[in-house]
C-alpha positions in Angstrom: 176.6 -28.8 189.1 177.3 -32.2 190.5 180.8 -33.5 190.9 180.2 -36.8 189.0 179.0 -35.0 185.9 181.4 -32.9 183.7 180.2 -29.5 182.5 178.5 -29.4 179.2 180.5 -27.4 176.7 178.7 -27.0 173.4 178.8 -24.2 170.8 176.0 -21.7 171.1 173.3 -22.1 168.6 172.7 -19.1 166.2 169.2 -18.6 167.4 170.6 -17.5 170.8 172.6 -14.8 169.2 169.6 -13.6 167.2 167.3 -13.7 170.2 169.7 -11.5 172.2 170.6 -8.9 169.5 170.1 -8.8 165.8 173.1 -7.3 164.0 172.5 -3.8 162.7 173.8 -2.4 159.5 176.9 -1.0 161.1 177.7 -4.0 163.2 179.0 -7.2 161.6 177.8 -10.6 162.6 181.2 -11.7 163.9 181.3 -8.5 166.1 177.9 -9.4 167.6 179.2 -12.9 168.3 182.3 -11.5 170.0 180.2 -9.1 172.0 177.8 -11.9 173.1 180.7 -14.1 174.0 182.3 -11.3 176.1 178.9 -10.5 177.7 178.3 -14.2 178.6 181.8 -14.5 180.0 181.2 -11.4 182.3 178.0 -13.0 183.8 178.3 -14.6 187.2 178.7 -18.3 186.8 175.2 -19.3 188.0 173.5 -16.8 185.7 175.7 -17.8 182.7 174.9 -21.5 183.2 171.2 -20.8 183.6 171.0 -18.6 180.5 172.9 -21.1 178.3 170.9 -24.1 179.5 167.5 -22.4 179.5 167.8 -20.4 176.3 171.0 -21.4 174.4 170.1 -25.1 174.5 166.3 -24.4 174.6 166.0 -26.6 177.7 163.9 -24.0 179.6 163.9 -23.5 183.4 163.9 -27.3 184.0 167.1 -27.7 182.0 168.7 -24.9 184.0 167.5 -26.4 187.2 169.0 -29.8 186.4 172.3 -28.1 185.3 172.6 -26.1 188.5 170.9 -28.6 190.8 168.4 -26.0 191.9 164.6 -25.7 192.2 163.0 -24.8 188.9 161.8 -21.4 190.2 165.3 -20.5 191.4 166.9 -21.5 188.1 164.3 -19.6 186.1 165.0 -16.5 188.2 168.8 -16.8 187.5 168.1 -17.2 183.8 165.9 -14.1 183.8 168.5 -12.1 185.7 171.2 -13.3 183.3 169.1 -12.3 180.2 168.6 -8.8 181.7 172.3 -8.5 182.2 173.0 -9.6 178.6 170.4 -7.2 177.3 172.0 -4.3 179.2 175.5 -5.3 178.0 174.3 -5.4 174.4 171.8 -2.6 174.5 173.7 -0.4 172.1 173.2 -3.1 169.4 169.4 -3.0 169.5 167.8 -1.1 166.6 
């Protein structure tokens, strides 16, 4: 992230929640959102920024690269790693 540009803070779109984990019958939607929020907060900062930019805001690896001031391939790798960590953290929610 560059010094002259403030971080982008926006609410997460609902399709991100649905892409990571669809709520099961025994898990409420608010609980899934809380778990996703906690899982995102636990990610290392670079992976979190890459996942949110690439998938949350649907900007892909190019958006993550711009956000993190990295090469596209490096930002894509961070986003993939972040998604794997999120899937692991939310694995018990998958049907």
